[in-house]
DOVEX-476274 format. One record per residue (C-alpha): x negated, y, z negated; residue in three letters; residue number from 1. Coordinates in nm, 2 decimals, m for minus. Layout:
- X;Y;Z;ALA;NUM
...
This chain:
- m2.75;m2.51;m4.28;UNK;1
- m2.63;m2.45;m3.86;UNK;2
- m2.42;m2.10;m3.81;UNK;3
- m2.08;m2.19;m3.67;UNK;4
- m1.70;m2.02;m3.62;UNK;5
- m1.46;m2.14;m3.85;UNK;6
- m1.08;m2.04;m3.91;UNK;7
- m1.13;m1.87;m4.31;UNK;8
- m1.50;m1.71;m4.10;UNK;9
- m1.25;m1.59;m3.82;UNK;10
- m0.94;m1.49;m4.03;UNK;11
- m1.21;m1.22;m4.27;UNK;12
- m1.41;m1.17;m3.95;UNK;13
- m1.03;m0.97;m3.79;UNK;14
- m0.97;m0.81;m4.12;UNK;15
- m1.25;m0.59;m4.20;UNK;16
- m1.27;m0.56;m3.81;UNK;17
- m0.92;m0.32;m3.81;UNK;18
- m0.98;m0.25;m4.20;UNK;19
- m1.35;m0.09;m4.14;UNK;20
- m1.26;0.24;m4.25;UNK;21
- m1.21;0.10;m4.60;UNK;22
- m1.47;m0.13;m4.86;UNK;23
- m1.37;m0.41;m5.04;UNK;24
- m1.54;m0.62;m5.30;UNK;25
- m1.46;m1.03;m5.32;UNK;26
- m1.18;m1.02;m5.53;UNK;27
- m1.00;m0.78;m5.38;UNK;28
- m1.05;m0.94;m4.98;UNK;29
- m0.95;m1.31;m5.14;UNK;30
- m0.62;m1.11;m5.26;UNK;31
- m0.59;m0.92;m4.87;UNK;32
- m0.69;m1.24;m4.67;UNK;33
- m0.51;m1.56;m4.70;UNK;34
- m0.60;m1.91;m4.67;UNK;35
- m0.94;m1.83;m4.73;UNK;36
- m1.12;m1.99;m5.01;UNK;37
- m1.34;m1.79;m5.28;UNK;38
- m1.68;m2.04;m5.20;UNK;39
- m1.56;m1.92;m4.80;UNK;40
- m1.55;m1.58;m4.92;UNK;41
- m1.88;m1.57;m5.11;UNK;42
- m2.05;m1.77;m4.81;UNK;43
- m1.90;m1.62;m4.47;UNK;44
- m1.94;m1.26;m4.62;UNK;45
- m2.30;m1.29;m4.70;UNK;46
- m2.37;m1.42;m4.37;UNK;47
- m2.25;m1.08;m4.25;UNK;48
- m2.45;m0.98;m4.49;UNK;49
- m2.74;m1.12;m4.33;UNK;50
- m2.65;m1.06;m3.98;UNK;51
- m2.59;m0.67;m4.03;UNK;52
- m2.18;m0.68;m3.97;UNK;53
- m2.07;m0.63;m4.35;UNK;54
- m2.33;m0.40;m4.53;UNK;55
- m2.29;m0.39;m4.90;UNK;56
- m2.30;m0.13;m5.12;UNK;57
- m2.21;m0.08;m5.49;UNK;58
- m1.98;0.25;m5.59;UNK;59
- m2.10;0.47;m5.77;UNK;60
- m2.08;0.41;m6.17;UNK;61
- m1.95;0.09;m6.08;UNK;62
- m2.11;m0.30;m6.14;UNK;63
- m1.90;m0.48;m5.86;UNK;64
- m2.01;m0.47;m5.53;UNK;65
- m1.83;m0.32;m5.20;UNK;66
- m1.86;m0.40;m4.87;UNK;67
- m1.74;m0.26;m4.61;UNK;68
- m1.75;m0.43;m4.24;UNK;69
- m2.03;m0.25;m4.02;UNK;70
- m2.00;m0.42;m3.63;UNK;71
- m2.32;m0.56;m3.45;UNK;72
- m2.47;m0.35;m3.22;UNK;73
- m2.34;m0.06;m3.26;UNK;74
- m2.39;0.02;m3.59;UNK;75
- m2.80;0.15;m3.51;UNK;76
- m2.68;0.35;m3.22;UNK;77
- m2.43;0.65;m3.45;UNK;78
- m2.53;0.82;m3.79;UNK;79
- m2.29;0.66;m4.13;UNK;80
- m2.22;0.95;m4.35;UNK;81
- m2.17;0.81;m4.76;UNK;82
- m1.87;0.98;m5.03;UNK;83
- m2.07;1.01;m5.28;UNK;84
- m1.72;0.91;m5.52;UNK;85
- m1.60;0.65;m5.36;UNK;86
- m1.93;0.46;m5.20;UNK;87
- m1.65;0.41;m4.86;UNK;88
- m1.92;0.46;m4.47;UNK;89
- m1.82;0.64;m4.23;UNK;90
- m1.97;0.60;m3.81;UNK;91
- m2.04;0.99;m3.69;UNK;92
- m2.09;0.94;m3.29;UNK;93
- m2.03;1.21;m3.08;UNK;94
- m2.17;1.53;m2.93;UNK;95
- m2.31;1.67;m3.27;UNK;96
- m2.50;1.48;m3.42;UNK;97
- m2.67;1.30;m3.12;UNK;98
- m2.77;1.68;m3.04;UNK;99
- m2.94;1.65;m3.39;UNK;100
- m3.08;1.38;m3.30;UNK;101
- m3.20;1.48;m2.99;UNK;102
- m3.33;1.78;m3.23;UNK;103
- m3.50;1.61;m3.43;UNK;104
- m3.70;1.40;m3.15;UNK;105
- m3.80;1.75;m2.96;UNK;106
- m3.88;2.00;m3.23;UNK;107
- m3.99;1.84;m3.44;UNK;108
- m4.14;1.49;m3.29;UNK;109
- m3.92;1.28;m3.56;UNK;110
- m3.78;0.99;m3.43;UNK;111
- m3.54;0.89;m3.66;UNK;112
- m3.42;0.58;m3.77;UNK;113
- m3.01;0.52;m3.72;UNK;114
- m2.99;0.24;m3.84;UNK;115
- m3.10;0.31;m4.24;UNK;116
- m2.97;0.69;m4.30;UNK;117
- m2.67;0.74;m4.45;UNK;118
- m2.60;1.13;m4.54;UNK;119
- m2.46;1.18;m4.89;UNK;120
- m2.15;1.36;m4.96;UNK;121
- m1.79;1.36;m5.00;UNK;122
- m1.49;1.20;m4.88;UNK;123
- m1.18;1.40;m4.73;UNK;124
- m0.92;1.16;m4.99;UNK;125
- m1.24;1.19;m5.29;UNK;126
- m1.21;1.59;m5.23;UNK;127
- m0.83;1.66;m5.24;UNK;128
- m0.85;1.49;m5.55;UNK;129
- m1.15;1.65;m5.65;UNK;130
- m0.92;2.04;m5.63;UNK;131
- m0.64;1.87;m5.75;UNK;132
- m0.71;1.77;m6.05;UNK;133
- m0.96;2.15;m6.13;UNK;134
- m1.33;1.91;m6.07;UNK;135
């Protein structure tokens, strides 16, 4: 099947790019993006997962799949953090993590695969919810 740009794909692409710090279910995307059919969402989301533009994951303890924009090539250039509670993925590209990767390479002769590396913990939102609830 020929891969081509459609209006619905462009609407989806624009929305997830602008909301790259959030994750969504297919149902949420359908409610938030006017003019995109559910079948087009499934078709385009699956293609974007294949090409690496979106990452698919499951929130801890949930059955629904979540999707988050990862970009194309820039995602292979930095580390990722994933919240163990809500599943949000954060892109981390700063001097500290770059130094860490260089130290692994130099001191341990270990080449880290940044495209497959995710560190787990709690995001600020989930951490503050836990602190408020006393958990």
